[in-house]
C-alpha positions in Angstrom: 151.6 113.8 151.9 148.7 111.0 150.7 146.7 114.6 149.9 149.7 116.4 148.3 150.5 113.0 146.1 146.8 113.1 145.0 146.7 116.7 144.4 149.5 116.1 141.9 148.0 113.5 140.2 144.8 115.5 140.0 147.0 118.8 138.2 148.7 116.4 136.1 145.6 114.7 134.8 144.2 118.1 134.2 147.4 119.4 132.5 147.0 116.3 130.2 143.6 116.6 129.5 144.2 120.3 127.9 147.4 119.2 125.8 145.5 116.9 124.2 142.4 118.2 123.5 144.6 121.4 121.9 147.2 118.9 120.5 144.0 117.6 118.6 142.6 120.7 117.7 146.1 120.7 115.4 145.7 117.1 114.4 142.5 118.3 112.8 143.9 121.3 111.6 142.2 123.4 113.2 145.1 125.4 114.6 148.4 125.5 113.5 151.1 123.6 115.9 153.1 126.8 116.6 149.3 128.5 117.5 148.9 125.1 120.0 152.6 125.3 121.5 151.5 129.4 122.1 148.2 128.1 123.8 149.9 125.5 125.7 152.8 128.0 126.3 155.5 125.9 125.4 157.9 126.8 123.0 158.4 125.6 119.5 161.2 123.5 120.4 158.9 121.7 123.2 155.6 121.2 120.8 158.1 119.4 117.8 159.3 117.1 120.7 156.1 116.6 121.6 154.7 116.2 118.2 157.8 113.6 118.0 157.2 112.1 121.1 153.4 111.6 119.7 154.3 110.0 116.6 155.9 107.4 118.6 154.2 106.8 121.8 151.2 108.0 121.2 149.2 110.2 124.1 150.6 108.2 126.4 154.3 110.1 125.2 152.6 113.4 126.4 153.1 112.3 130.0 156.0 113.5 132.4 158.6 111.2 131.5 160.0 111.0 135.6 156.2 108.9 136.3 157.5 105.9 135.0 157.1 104.3 131.3 154.4 105.3 128.7 151.7 102.8 128.4 151.6 99.9 125.8 148.2 100.8 124.8 148.7 103.5 122.7 147.5 105.0 119.4 149.4 106.3 116.7 149.6 109.5 115.1 148.9 108.2 111.7 145.9 106.6 112.9 144.3 109.5 114.9 145.0 111.9 112.1 143.4 109.3 110.0 140.3 109.1 112.6 139.9 112.6 112.5 140.5 113.4 108.5 137.6 110.9 107.7 135.2 112.7 110.2 135.8 116.1 108.7 135.9 114.6 105.0 133.4 112.2 105.0 131.9 111.7 108.2 131.2 115.1 109.1 127.5 114.6 110.1 127.6 111.5 111.3 127.0 111.3 115.2 129.4 109.5 117.5 128.2 105.9 117.6 127.5 106.0 113.7 130.8 107.0 113.2 132.6 104.4 115.8 130.4 102.1 113.7 131.8 103.0 109.9 135.5 103.4 111.3 135.2 99.2 112.5 132.7 98.3 108.6 133.9 100.2 106.7 137.9 101.2 107.7 138.7 98.1 109.6 139.9 100.9 112.6 139.2 99.2 115.6 139.1 101.7 118.4 136.8 101.8 121.5 133.8 104.2 121.4 135.0 105.8 124.3 138.1 106.9 122.9 136.7 108.1 119.7 134.4 109.9 121.6 136.7 111.9 123.5 139.0 112.1 120.7 136.3 114.1 118.1 135.3 115.9 121.4 138.7 117.1 122.4 139.4 118.4 118.8 136.0 120.3 118.7 134.5 118.4 116.1 131.7 117.4 118.6 130.2 119.3 120.8 130.2 117.9 124.5 127.2 116.8 126.3 125.1 118.4 128.5 124.6 117.1 132.0 121.3 115.0 132.1 117.8 115.6 132.9 116.1 114.0 136.3 116.0 110.6 136.4 113.0 108.8 134.9 111.8 105.5 135.4 111.5 103.4 131.8 108.0 101.7 131.1 108.2 97.6 130.2 107.6 96.4 127.6 104.8 94.6 125.8 105.6 90.5 125.8 104.1 90.3 122.7 104.5 91.6 119.1 101.1 93.5 118.1 100.2 94.3 121.7 100.7 98.1 121.5 102.2 99.6 118.1 103.5 103.7 118.5 102.7 105.6 115.5 104.2 109.4 114.9 105.8 111.4 112.7 108.9 113.5 113.1 109.9 116.9 111.0 113.3 117.1 109.7 115.4 118.5 107.2 115.9 114.7 105.6 118.0 116.0 103.2 120.4 118.6 104.6 119.2 121.4 102.4 116.0 124.0 103.0 113.2 121.0 102.3 111.1 119.9 105.1 109.5 116.4 105.4 107.8 114.4 107.8 109.0 110.6 108.3 106.0 108.7 109.3 107.1 105.5 111.2 105.0 102.4 112.9 107.4 100.3 115.5 106.5 97.7 117.5 106.3 98.4 121.5 107.7 94.7 122.6 110.7 94.7 119.8 111.0 98.3 118.1 110.5 96.7 115.0 109.9 99.2 112.6 106.8 98.0 110.3 106.5 101.2 107.8 108.9 104.0 107.8 107.8 106.7 104.9 108.7 109.8 104.0 105.7 112.4 103.2 104.7 116.1 102.8 103.2 116.4 106.2 101.4 113.8 108.5 97.8 114.0 107.9 94.5 112.0 108.0 95.4 110.2 104.7 99.4 109.3 105.3 98.6 107.9 108.9 95.4 106.0 107.1 98.4 104.9 104.6 100.8 103.7 107.4 98.0 101.7 109.4 96.2 100.1 106.4 100.1 98.7 105.1 100.8 97.6 108.4 97.5 95.6 108.8 97.7 94.0 105.2 101.3 92.8 106.0 101.2 92.0 109.7 97.7 91.9 110.5 95.4 94.1 113.3 96.9 94.6 116.3 95.6 95.2 120.0 95.8 99.3 120.3 98.0 102.0 118.4 100.1 104.7 120.9 100.2 108.6 119.5 100.2 111.9 120.1 97.2 114.1 120.7 97.1 115.4 117.1 93.7 116.3 115.1 94.0 113.6 113.3 94.1 111.0 116.0 92.0 112.8 118.5 89.3 115.6 119.3 90.9 117.7 122.2 88.6 120.6 122.9 90.6 122.4 124.6 94.5 122.6 124.5 96.0 120.4 127.2 93.0 118.9 128.4 92.1 115.5 128.0 90.7 114.1 124.0 87.0 113.7 123.8 86.8 109.7 123.4 82.9 110.2 122.1 83.7 112.6 118.9 86.1 110.5 116.5 88.1 111.0 114.0 88.7 109.8 110.7 91.3 108.1 112.2 89.9 107.0 115.4 86.2 105.6 113.7 88.3 103.2 111.1 90.7 101.6 114.2 86.8 101.4 116.0 85.5 99.4 113.3 88.6 97.3 113.3 88.3 97.0 117.1 91.9 98.2 117.7 92.3 100.8 120.5 93.4 103.7 120.3 95.8 105.4 123.6 96.8 109.1 124.1 99.8 110.2 125.2 99.6 113.3 127.3 103.9 114.6 127.2 106.9 113.5 125.2 108.2 111.9 127.9 105.2 109.7 128.1 106.3 108.2 124.2 109.6 108.0 125.2 110.3 105.1 123.2 108.9 106.3 119.8 110.9 109.8 121.0 114.5 108.0 121.6 113.5 106.0 117.8 113.4 109.4 116.3 116.2 110.7 117.7 118.4 107.6 116.2 116.6 108.3 112.9 117.3 112.1 113.0 121.0 111.2 113.5 121.4 108.6 110.7 119.3 108.3 107.9 120.1 111.8 106.5 123.7 110.6 106.4 122.8 107.9 104.9 120.5 109.5 102.0 123.6 111.3 101.3 125.8 108.5 101.0 123.5 106.9 98.7 123.3 110.3 96.4 119.6 110.0 96.6 118.0 113.8 96.9 114.1 112.8 96.3 110.8 111.5 98.7 110.6 109.2 96.1 114.0 108.0 95.8 114.0 107.8 99.6 111.1 105.7 100.2 112.4 103.3 97.6 115.4 103.3 99.6 113.8 103.1 102.9 110.9 99.5 101.4 113.8 97.7 99.9 117.1 98.3 102.1 117.2 100.7 105.0 114.3 99.4 107.2 115.5 95.9 107.0 118.9 97.5 108.0 117.7 99.3 110.5 115.5 96.4 112.2 118.5 94.5 112.5 120.6 96.4 114.1 118.1 98.0 117.0 115.5 95.2 116.7 115.5 93.3 120.0 113.9 90.1 121.3 110.2 90.0 122.8 110.1 89.0 126.1 107.2 86.3 125.6 107.3 83.9 122.1 104.8 84.0 119.8 102.9 87.0 118.4 99.8 89.0 119.3 98.7 90.1 115.3 96.0 88.0 113.9 94.9 88.3 110.2 91.9 90.1 109.5 88.9 88.6 107.5 87.9 92.1 106.6 87.5 92.8 102.8 86.3 96.0 102.7 89.3 98.0 103.8 89.7 99.9 101.4 85.9 101.3 101.8 87.6 101.5 105.9 90.2 103.9 105.4 88.4 106.1 103.9 87.6 109.8 104.6 83.9 109.7 105.0 81.5 112.5 105.0 77.5 112.3 104.8 75.8 114.6 102.7 71.9 115.3 102.0 71.4 114.9 97.7 70.4 118.5 96.6 67.0 118.6 93.7 69.2 118.4 91.0 70.9 115.4 92.4 73.9 116.1 92.9 76.1 116.2 96.1 78.8 118.8 97.3 81.7 119.6 99.2 83.5 122.6 99.5 83.6 124.1 95.9 83.9 120.0 94.7 80.6 118.7 92.8 79.6 115.7 91.6 76.7 114.4 89.5 74.7 111.3 90.5 73.5 109.4 87.6 69.8 107.3 87.6 69.3 104.8 89.8 66.9 101.8 89.6 66.0 101.4 92.9 65.0 104.9 93.0 63.2 107.8 90.3 65.5 110.5 92.7 67.9 110.6 95.3 66.9 114.5 95.9 66.7 114.5 100.2 68.4 111.6 100.5 71.9 111.1 103.1 74.5 109.4 100.9 78.1 109.2 102.1 81.0 110.4 100.6 83.9 107.8 100.5 87.6 109.9 100.0 90.1 107.1 99.4 94.1 107.1 99.8 94.7 107.6 96.1 92.1 110.5 95.9 89.4 108.6 94.1 85.6 109.6 95.8 83.3 107.2 95.9 79.2 107.8 96.9 77.1 105.5 98.5 73.5 105.4 99.4 73.3 102.5 102.2 74.9 99.7 100.6 74.4 101.1 96.9 77.5 102.8 94.8 75.6 105.6 92.7 78.5 107.0 92.1 82.6 106.6 91.2 84.9 109.8 90.6 88.7 110.2 89.9 90.9 112.8 91.5 90.1 115.0 89.2 85.9 114.6 89.3 85.5 112.4 86.3 83.0 109.4 86.5 84.9 106.1 86.3 82.8 103.3 85.2 80.7 100.9 87.3 81.8 98.6 90.1 82.9 95.0 89.4 79.7 93.8 89.8 77.7 94.0 86.1 75.1 96.7 85.2 71.5 95.1 84.7 69.1 97.3 82.9 65.4 97.6 82.7 62.7 99.7 83.5 64.3 101.7 86.2 67.3 102.6 84.8 70.9 100.7 85.9 72.1 99.9 89.4 74.9 98.9 90.9 75.1 96.7 94.1 77.5 97.4 96.8 81.0 96.0 96.8 79.9 94.1 100.7 76.3 93.0 99.4 75.7 90.1 97.2 73.5 91.1 94.1 70.0 90.1 93.9 68.7 89.1 90.7 65.8 91.1 89.0 64.9 89.1 86.1 61.5 87.9 85.7 61.4 84.4 86.5 61.7 81.0 84.0 58.1 78.8 84.1 59.3 75.8 85.9 58.6 72.9 83.8 56.9 69.9 85.4 57.2 66.3 83.3 54.1 64.5 83.3 53.0 61.3 86.0 53.4 58.2 84.1 49.8 56.7 83.0 48.5 54.4 85.3 46.0 52.0 84.1 43.2 52.6 87.6 43.7 56.3 87.4 43.4 57.8 83.8 45.2 60.9 83.3 43.4 64.3 83.6 42.7 65.8 80.7 44.8 68.7 79.4 43.3 72.7 79.4 43.5 72.3 75.4 41.4 69.4 75.2 38.7 70.4 77.7 38.2 74.3 75.7 37.9 72.3 72.4 35.1 70.1 73.7 33.4 72.7 75.2 33.6 74.6 71.1 32.2 71.8 69.5 29.3 70.8 72.4 28.1 75.1 71.8 28.1 74.6 68.0 25.9 71.8 68.3 23.4 73.3 70.4 23.2 76.8 68.5 20.9 75.3 65.3 18.6 74.2 68.0 18.3 77.0 69.7 17.8 79.1 66.3 14.7 76.6 65.5 
């Protein structure tokens, strides 16, 4: 007898779920009410009764009246239609959690997340989730901010059109706080360096950075194998100079915290940009800096396990030189250096008559300006078009060998002639007479020589 009752209850629940899904589709105007009656297998008159019961009692009005009283926690039909209408007309591209927050904050509609989820899925406006994958153990967070930072880029259609951009995000492992988020044309060495430099300038130096095995982070001899820690990329060299450890991830699951974070970005940022009326990358980056990163952190940032911070202020004043793309070249006989089809002319320097045959380092800055250094000396500065720029901030000294610009990390040494020292004479002493000056000695010798000359002639 008990088994029969359980079977009947299960069948009733299954019938209710089917009826609710069909009616939700009718409320969302995806099908007509008469088509819903035909799908469920009831007459038009029965459908009119059900609709009246929905308006009066909500979903509970669909249950068999012989089972007892309808639930007191019923949702009015007008509220259901308003929720479905808002999703279809305004928030059609938001995920369920994001839409639930908008209902609560913008429209003062207090509904549970589960109810909103079932309503949208039942109406066919949101696809049902697939079954979860195998269970994985989450890696514990670092106890202090600044111990480990995640950096990664996500290519996506952030403006809901045919344009693809990379969103570069740097977040803290301990708190999930976003320190940097910007849209770029493509993730590259320069765009990654720009993000790391900004974090160091604002927050300070951190202990380690966790990233994928992209070619701008690591050198991988063969795809799928371990990275070569002895061959550094430009980013690896910069991090080594600053004492920051680089950690490579060997699977997307290893970067689970970063991957889940990008899932949140992809489910929210395009919709927020659309609601704000932003359609350009420049406008989106300003929106991120001025407003949205702070809003994102206020909602998703968590507290660290321990108090304090592992960030430390850097005393390095040469970040402009560290975060550059550096290439060594040998100067040609005509004192030029080249990278591909780009060529720069080095002017005459004071400390050498020519730099032909010498090895110089070409620094390509993040703003696309170019500096050429020979040891600590800057021997050339050029803008992005190749036009020569004015000398460095240190004044130029001219002399026999031309001009020389001192390196920015080296104090300039004066090359002018020495000024003779002015030594005041000692005071006279009665016991020790003052020694005769050079001029007086010479005059006495000349006078003596004149007096001797006539006698010699006689």
